[in-house]
C-alpha positions in Angstrom: 0.0 0.0 0.0 1.2 3.5 -0.8 2.7 5.2 2.3 0.8 8.4 1.8 -2.5 6.5 1.5 -1.6 4.5 4.7 -1.0 7.8 6.6 -4.3 9.2 5.4 -6.1 6.1 6.7 -4.4 6.3 10.0 -5.4 10.0 10.3 -9.0 9.0 9.4 -9.1 6.3 12.1 -7.8 8.8 14.7 -10.4 11.4 13.7 -13.2 8.7 14.0 -11.9 7.8 17.5 -12.0 11.5 18.5 -15.5 11.9 17.1 -16.7 9.0 19.4 -15.3 10.8 22.4 -16.2 14.4 21.6 -19.4 15.8 23.2 -19.3 19.4 22.2 -21.3 20.2 19.0 -18.7 22.6 17.6 -15.9 20.2 18.2 -17.9 17.4 16.5 -18.7 19.6 13.5 -15.0 20.4 13.0 -14.0 16.8 13.3 -16.8 15.7 11.0 -15.6 18.2 8.3 -12.1 16.8 8.7 -13.4 13.3 8.4 -15.1 14.1 5.0 -11.9 15.7 3.7 -9.8 12.7 4.6 -12.3 10.3 3.1 -12.3 12.3 -0.2 -8.5 12.3 -0.2 -8.4 8.5 0.3 -10.9 7.9 -2.4 -8.9 10.0 -4.9 -5.7 8.2 -4.0 -7.4 4.8 -4.5 -8.7 5.9 -7.9 -5.3 7.0 -8.9 -3.7 3.7 -7.9 -6.3 1.4 -9.4 -7.4 3.4 -12.4 -11.0 2.3 -11.7 -13.9 4.8 -11.8 -15.4 5.2 -8.4 -18.4 7.4 -7.6 -17.5 10.1 -5.0 -20.2 10.4 -2.4 -22.3 13.6 -2.7 -23.6 15.7 0.2 -27.1 14.3 -0.4 -25.8 10.9 0.7 -23.7 12.0 3.7 -24.1 9.8 6.7 -23.3 11.8 9.8 -20.8 10.4 12.4 -23.4 9.7 15.1 -24.0 6.0 15.2 -27.6 6.5 16.3 -28.4 8.8 13.3 -28.9 7.9 9.7 -29.8 10.0 6.6 -33.0 9.8 4.6 -33.5 11.4 1.2 -36.1 14.1 0.8 -38.2 13.4 -2.3 -41.4 15.4 -1.6 -41.5 19.2 -2.0 -43.5 22.0 -3.5 -42.4 25.1 -5.3 -43.7 28.4 -6.6 -42.1 31.8 -7.6 -42.3 35.5 -7.5 -40.6 38.0 -9.9 -37.3 37.7 -7.9 -37.4 34.3 -6.2 -38.1 30.6 -6.8 -39.4 29.2 -3.5 -39.0 25.6 -2.4 -41.2 24.2 0.4 -40.1 21.1 2.3 -42.3 19.7 5.0 -40.4 18.4 8.0 -42.3 17.8 11.2 -40.8 19.6 14.3 -37.9 21.1 12.3 -38.5 24.4 14.2 -37.4 22.6 17.4 -33.8 21.9 16.4 -31.0 24.5 16.3 -31.2 26.6 13.2 -27.5 25.8 12.5 -28.6 22.2 11.9 -30.4 23.3 8.7 -27.6 23.8 6.2 -27.9 24.7 2.5 -25.1 25.0 -0.1 -26.0 27.1 -3.2 -24.3 27.2 -6.6 -25.4 29.0 -9.7 -27.4 26.0 -11.0 -28.0 23.8 -7.9 -28.6 23.6 -4.2 -28.0 21.0 -1.5 -30.0 20.8 1.8 -28.9 18.9 4.9 -31.1 18.9 8.0 -29.1 17.3 10.9 -30.4 15.3 13.9 -34.2 15.8 13.5 -36.1 13.2 15.5 -33.1 10.9 15.3 -32.5 11.2 11.6 -30.8 13.5 9.1 -32.7 14.6 6.0 -30.9 15.5 2.7 -32.0 16.9 -0.6 -30.0 17.8 -3.8 -31.4 19.6 -6.8 -29.1 19.9 -9.8 -29.4 21.5 -13.2 -31.8 24.3 -12.2 -33.7 25.6 -15.2 -32.0 29.0 -15.0 -29.0 30.5 -13.1 -29.5 31.8 -9.5 -27.5 34.2 -7.4 -26.0 32.0 -4.6 -24.9 34.9 -2.5 -28.5 36.3 -2.4 -30.2 32.9 -1.8 -31.2 31.8 1.7 -33.3 29.4 3.8 -35.9 30.0 6.5 -37.1 27.6 9.1 -40.8 27.7 9.9 -43.2 25.5 11.8 -42.8 22.0 10.3 -41.4 23.6 7.1 -38.0 24.6 5.5 -38.4 27.3 3.0 -35.5 27.7 0.5 -35.3 31.0 -1.4 -33.5 30.9 -4.7 -32.7 34.4 -6.0 -33.2 34.6 -9.7 -30.4 36.1 -11.7 -33.0 37.5 -14.2 -36.6 38.3 -13.3 -38.1 35.9 -15.9 -40.7 33.2 -15.3 -39.6 29.6 -14.7 -41.9 27.1 -16.5 -40.1 24.2 -14.8 -37.7 23.9 -11.8 -35.0 21.9 -13.6 -33.6 21.3 -17.1 -34.4 17.6 -16.8 -38.0 18.3 -16.0 -38.2 20.6 -19.0 -36.7 18.1 -21.4 -38.9 15.3 -20.1 -42.1 17.3 -20.5 -41.2 18.6 -24.0 -40.3 15.1 -25.1 -43.6 13.7 -24.0 -45.6 16.7 -25.3 -44.6 17.7 -28.9 -45.1 21.4 -29.8 -48.6 22.3 -31.0 -49.4 22.9 -34.7 -49.0 26.4 -36.0 -52.6 27.6 -36.3 -51.5 31.0 -37.7 -49.9 29.3 -40.7 -51.1 26.7 -43.2 -53.1 24.1 -41.1 -52.4 21.4 -43.6 -48.7 22.0 -43.3 -48.9 21.6 -39.5 -50.9 18.4 -39.9 -48.3 17.1 -42.3 -45.5 17.8 -39.8 -47.4 15.8 -37.2 -48.0 12.9 -39.5 -44.4 12.9 -40.7 -43.3 12.7 -37.0 -45.6 9.8 -36.4 -44.4 8.1 -39.6 -40.7 8.5 -38.7 -41.2 7.2 -35.2 -43.7 4.5 -36.0 -43.1 0.8 -36.6 -43.5 -1.0 -39.9 -47.2 -1.6 -39.4 -47.8 2.1 -38.7 -45.8 3.1 -41.8 -47.8 0.7 -44.0 -51.1 2.1 -42.6 -50.0 5.7 -43.3 -48.8 4.9 -46.8 -52.1 3.3 -47.6 -54.0 6.3 -46.2 -51.9 8.7 -48.2 -52.3 6.7 -51.4 -56.1 6.5 -51.0 -56.3 10.2 -50.2 -54.2 11.1 -53.3 -56.4 8.8 -55.5 -59.6 10.5 -54.3 -58.0 13.9 -54.8 -57.0 13.0 -58.4 -60.5 11.6 -59.1 -62.1 14.7 -57.9 -60.0 16.9 -60.2 -60.8 14.7 -63.2 -64.6 14.9 -62.4 -64.4 18.6 -62.3 
């Protein structure tokens, strides 16, 4: 084993031992940050040595050092917006009863990560990446209310958000093709829709459409001749 890696692992073991003995919150927080740094360094060293791809643990999956506490992922939330802010509402029973410092949020221009520590014997974590539009991290904030955490994302531009994330936008647009252009030629819009169905359809669908087009063309030509 590489000597530098061995030293890092020894440091990590000692930090863990100190965490088990520490009783002061501030001391535990400092030691916990050091533990995460050491674990990241060890992971990077191991990746360099083995050349294998290993997924680095994200804050949303952080497991705090307290043996009696585990982390659950927040999946339910609501959101709305004003001209200046996008507001995220997370319901967490009794969150107002824990120290406000236990509710931590890390903002970047296109994401945020929430960690609520030691609430009713559990930690609660949430990560939202690829926000629809950029935000101003320095002007974003969080508020703790009765049974609720409110996250305030300050918009960089005062424009309306149709979706919260880019992924949501792409998914909705994929499942809902754009409407036909009613201001232009209606038949052109219909042809575009039929062409899309034809291109994406199976062989049976293509045979059906080809037959329908042929019959339509035949009727059209017959009508012109009768005229």
